[in-house]
RORODO-799823 format. One record per residue (C-alpha): x negated, z, y negated; residue in three letters. Coordinates in steps of 0.1 Angstrom, whole numbers, plus 5000, padded with zeros to 4 digits. Example, Ala and Ser with C-alpha at 12.3 -4.5 7.8 and 13.67 -1.06 7.14 Angstrom:
xx,zz,yy,res
4877,5078,5045,ALA
4863,5071,5011,SER
***
This chain:
xx,zz,yy,res
2673,0876,5973,MET
2703,0865,5994,LYS
2697,0839,6021,ARG
2722,0822,6043,TYR
2719,0816,6081,SER
2735,0789,6102,PHE
2730,0787,6140,CYS
2700,0810,6138,ASN
2684,0788,6112,MET
2672,0805,6080,THR
2682,0785,6049,VAL
2665,0787,6016,LYS
2681,0805,5986,THR
2701,0783,5961,PRO
2672,0786,5936,ILE
2647,0775,5963,ASP
2668,0745,5971,ILE
2673,0734,5935,VAL
2636,0737,5927,GLN
2629,0716,5958,ASP
2652,0687,5952,ILE
2658,0684,5914,VAL
2630,0674,5890,PRO
2620,0696,5861,ASP
2635,0688,5827,GLY
2672,0690,5837,THR
2681,0727,5832,PRO
2719,0724,5828,PRO
2721,0702,5859,LEU
2699,0725,5879,ARG
2720,0755,5868,ALA
2752,0738,5878,GLN
2739,0729,5913,LEU
2726,0764,5918,ALA
2760,0779,5909,ASN
2777,0756,5935,TRP
2752,0766,5962,LEU
2756,0803,5955,GLY
2794,0800,5958,ALA
2798,0779,5990,GLU
2776,0785,6021,PRO
2789,0753,6038,ARG
2777,0734,6008,PHE
2742,0750,6012,VAL
2743,0737,6048,GLU
2753,0702,6036,PHE
2724,0701,6011,ILE
2699,0714,6036,GLU
2709,0687,6061,THR
2706,0659,6036,HIS
2677,0672,6015,THR
2654,0642,6020,ASP
2681,0617,6008,LYS
2691,0639,5978,ILE
2656,0646,5967,ARG
2648,0609,5969,ARG
2678,0600,5947,LYS
2670,0625,5921,PHE
2634,0613,5919,ARG
2645,0577,5915,LEU
2668,0587,5886,ALA
2654,0572,5855,GLN
2676,0590,5829,THR
2695,0622,5825,ALA
2727,0602,5830,GLU
2715,0588,5863,ASP
2708,0623,5874,ALA
2744,0634,5864,ARG
2757,0605,5885,ASP
2740,0620,5915,ILE
2754,0655,5906,LEU
2789,0640,5906,VAL
2783,0626,5941,GLU
2773,0661,5953,LEU
2803,0676,5935,GLU
2826,0653,5955,THR
2809,0665,5987,ALA
2815,0701,5976,LYS
2852,0694,5970,ARG
2856,0679,6005,PHE
2836,0707,6021,ILE
2859,0733,6005,ALA
2883,0723,6032,ASN
2869,0741,6063,PRO
2883,0714,6086,GLU
2863,0686,6068,TYR
2828,0677,6081,HIS
2809,0656,6055,VAL
2780,0632,6062,THR
2760,0618,6033,TYR
2752,0580,6032,GLU
2761,0575,6068,PRO
2756,0537,6065,TYR
2724,0537,6044,GLY
2720,0530,6007,HIS
2743,0500,6006,SER
2773,0517,6022,GLY
2798,0544,6011,CYS
2785,0577,5999,ASP
2803,0598,6026,PHE
2819,0598,6059,ARG
2845,0626,6062,VAL
2855,0637,6097,ASP
2887,0658,6101,THR
2910,0668,6130,PRO
2937,0645,6115,SER
2915,0614,6112,GLY
2883,0602,6096,ASP
2876,0583,6064,PHE
2848,0570,6042,ASN
2845,0579,6005,ALA
2827,0563,5976,GLU
2822,0582,5943,THR
2818,0567,5909,LYS
2814,0583,5875,ARG
2826,0570,5842,ILE
2800,0579,5817,ARG
2808,0589,5781,GLU
2811,0558,5758,ALA
2780,0552,5737,ALA
2800,0557,5704,ALA
2814,0591,5715,MET
2779,0602,5726,SER
2765,0592,5693,GLN
2793,0611,5674,TYR
2787,0642,5695,TYR
2750,0640,5688,ASN
2757,0639,5651,CYS
2780,0668,5653,ARG
2755,0688,5673,ASP
2728,0682,5648,ARG
2750,0695,5620,ILE
2761,0726,5640,VAL
2725,0734,5651,THR
2712,0732,5616,ALA
2739,0753,5601,VAL
2738,0779,5629,ARG
2701,0784,5622,ALA
2711,0801,5589,VAL
2721,0838,5592,PRO
2754,0845,5575,SER
2788,0862,5577,GLN
2804,0828,5579,LEU
2817,0804,5605,GLY
2821,0766,5604,ILE
2845,0740,5617,SER
2838,0703,5616,LEU
2871,0683,5617,LYS
2880,0647,5614,CYS
2914,0642,5600,TYR
2918,0604,5607,SER
2927,0585,5638,LEU
2919,0552,5622,ASP
2882,0551,5630,VAL
2863,0532,5657,GLY
2828,0529,5673,PRO
2813,0518,5640,GLU
2821,0552,5625,TYR
2796,0569,5648,ALA
2769,0544,5639,ARG
2775,0550,5602,ALA
2774,0588,5607,LEU
2741,0585,5626,ASP
2726,0564,5598,ALA
2735,0591,5573,SER
2730,0622,5594,ILE
2699,0636,5575,ASP
2718,0636,5542,ASP
2749,0650,5558,ILE
2729,0679,5573,VAL
2714,0687,5539,VAL
2748,0685,5522,GLU
2763,0710,5548,CYS
2735,0734,5543,LEU
2740,0733,5505,VAL
2777,0740,5509,ASN
2769,0769,5533,LEU
2745,0785,5508,GLU
2772,0781,5481,HIS
2798,0799,5503,CYS
2774,0827,5511,LYS
2775,0835,5474,GLN
2811,0829,5464,VAL
2834,0831,5495,LEU
2854,0863,5494,SER
2866,0885,5523,PHE
2884,0864,5550,GLY
2887,0833,5528,LYS
2880,0797,5537,SER
2869,0765,5518,GLN
2868,0729,5529,GLU
2843,0703,5518,PHE
2847,0666,5525,PRO
2815,0649,5536,ILE
2802,0624,5511,THR
2810,0589,5522,GLY
2831,0602,5551,PHE
2861,0618,5533,GLN
2881,0622,5564,GLU
2854,0644,5579,LEU
2857,0679,5566,GLN
2834,0709,5568,LEU
2855,0741,5568,ARG
2836,0773,5560,ILE
2853,0806,5567,THR
2842,0842,5558,HIS
2844,0862,5590,VAL
2847,0899,5580,PRO
2839,0913,5615,GLN
2806,0893,5618,LYS
2772,0906,5610,SER
2755,0888,5581,ALA
2722,0889,5600,ASP
2735,0868,5629,SER
2736,0830,5631,PRO
2764,0812,5614,THR
2793,0810,5638,ALA
2806,0777,5653,ASN
2844,0780,5652,LEU
2850,0747,5670,GLY
2857,0711,5659,SER
2883,0684,5660,ALA
2868,0651,5667,TYR
2881,0615,5665,PRO
2886,0594,5697,ILE
2865,0563,5692,LEU
2885,0538,5713,TYR
2871,0504,5720,THR
2903,0489,5736,GLN
2882,0482,5768,LYS
2889,0515,5786,GLU
2913,0501,5812,SER
2887,0475,5822,PHE
2865,0502,5835,LYS
2891,0512,5861,PHE
2895,0476,5870,THR
2858,0471,5875,ASP
2856,0503,5896,LEU
2885,0492,5919,LEU
2869,0457,5924,LEU
2832,0465,5922,GLY
2828,0484,5955,HIS
2851,0467,5979,LEU
2821,0450,5996,HIS
2808,0485,6006,GLN
2839,0495,6027,TYR
2841,0492,6064,THR
2872,0480,6084,ALA
2870,0506,6111,ASP
2880,0536,6088,LEU
2902,0543,6058,ALA
2883,0541,6026,ASN
2887,0564,5996,VAL
2874,0558,5960,LEU
2868,0590,5941,VAL
2865,0585,5903,ILE
2850,0612,5881,ARG
2854,0606,5844,SER
2832,0622,5818,HIS
2844,0599,5791,SER
2867,0611,5763,THR
2881,0576,5758,THR
2892,0570,5795,HIS
2925,0584,5805,ASP
2931,0590,5842,ALA
2966,0575,5838,GLU
2950,0541,5832,GLU
2943,0537,5869,LEU
2978,0523,5878,PRO
2976,0501,5847,MET
2944,0486,5861,ALA
2961,0480,5895,VAL
2990,0462,5877,ALA
2965,0440,5859,GLU
2948,0431,5892,ILE
2982,0423,5907,ASP
2990,0400,5878,ARG
2959,0380,5885,HIS
2968,0378,5922,VAL
3004,0366,5914,ALA
2990,0339,5891,ASN
2965,0327,5917,GLY
2937,0333,5893,ASN
2907,0324,5915,ASP
2884,0322,5885,ALA
2890,0359,5876,PHE
2881,0370,5911,PHE
2851,0347,5914,GLN
2837,0364,5882,ARG
2841,0396,5902,LYS
2820,0381,5931,LYS
2849,0372,5954,PHE
2853,0337,5968,ALA
2889,0334,5957,ASP
2922,0354,5956,VAL
2925,0353,5994,ARG
2890,0368,5998,ASP
2899,0395,5973,PHE
2931,0404,5991,ARG
2913,0407,6024,ASP
2888,0431,6010,LYS
2912,0450,5988,PHE
2931,0459,6020,ALA
2901,0480,6030,LEU
2907,0504,6001,LEU
2932,0530,6012,SER
2933,0554,5982,THR
2918,0560,5948,ALA
2918,0594,5932,VAL
2907,0604,5897,VAL
2892,0639,5897,VAL
2900,0657,5864,THR
2890,0690,5849,ASP
2926,0700,5844,ALA
2935,0735,5855,LYS
2956,0734,5887,LYS
2991,0747,5884,SER
3027,0738,5894,SER
3027,0712,5866,ASP
3021,0678,5882,LEU
3002,0668,5851,GLN
2974,0692,5861,ALA
2969,0674,5894,ARG
2944,0647,5901,ASN
2961,0613,5899,PRO
2962,0597,5933,VAL
2970,0560,5940,TRP
2977,0549,5976,ALA
2972,0512,5982,ASN
3006,0500,5996,PRO
2988,0470,6011,ARG
2959,0489,6027,ALA
2951,0481,6063,ALA
2946,0518,6071,ARG
2970,0542,6054,GLN
2962,0579,6049,LEU
2991,0603,6055,ASP
3005,0626,6029,ARG
2985,0656,6040,THR
2953,0638,6028,PHE
2969,0626,5996,LEU
2980,0662,5987,GLU
2945,0675,5993,TYR
2930,0648,5971,PHE
2955,0657,5943,ALA
2944,0694,5944,GLU
2907,0692,5953,MET
***
């Protein structure tokens, strides 16, 4: 098995490293980390250098979501390390400081990573969808299914109602599947509204090229976006919640990774505008709730934040919409030049 060597030091294989630092019971996470290690030797060196810290963090993770937060930190390191001129140090100031110090020929900066988790309602909806799809796919057939929601006028309570009825819904979908196995003709489709959830439709399609002995196919789904009207507050909290971790001697960068369907990266400047409104109104009470002494205390600490970037999964192209949104703080004490901002937009 392939091994990497740096400065005459033999480094473990990616699989060895993953088994050493990531607990059992998280196969997707372990597979993702192993893929990154196999693709980037400098990332292997980074992980090996900071093995003790990373192992400790994974062992302290109490939930799968906690472990994914750590994986996002390592993903940020990987994105920085992809630049051969960047040297990345993990937790250079201990547990209470920024996640990374990044040293470059053009200047150094600190970086803090925060992940926006999927909203509870969306996670609940996806769990319901997955239960339906899993049950239906367990039935061999020459059919495929699509589960589609045709209404935008649903909120978080919709997911809770689905979850309460999920056992009956699964049975109903299986009955409709058995019906279509008998009556659906070559290449035809039929839609069935889910009882009690008329906007949610199960579409069953005969797939002529498919073997009748293989599992029923999942042809994809169209899901509702269960907004709570609190999404922009998350960006506000991220911008404000970590200013106490920044140091004055270097520029500081906040890297936001969103795994939430209901949070749009373009809400970041909206959050900045809302903060500016509270500053202009002299709203000391708002900033005191955010653990600042007053507006002046906030302004002093906010000047430590140089840049915020929202890392997206969009494919990179010449289209600016496919780039990571980057906000440069015009009142930052330490500005980063455009070369850095361009790298953040593309990393």
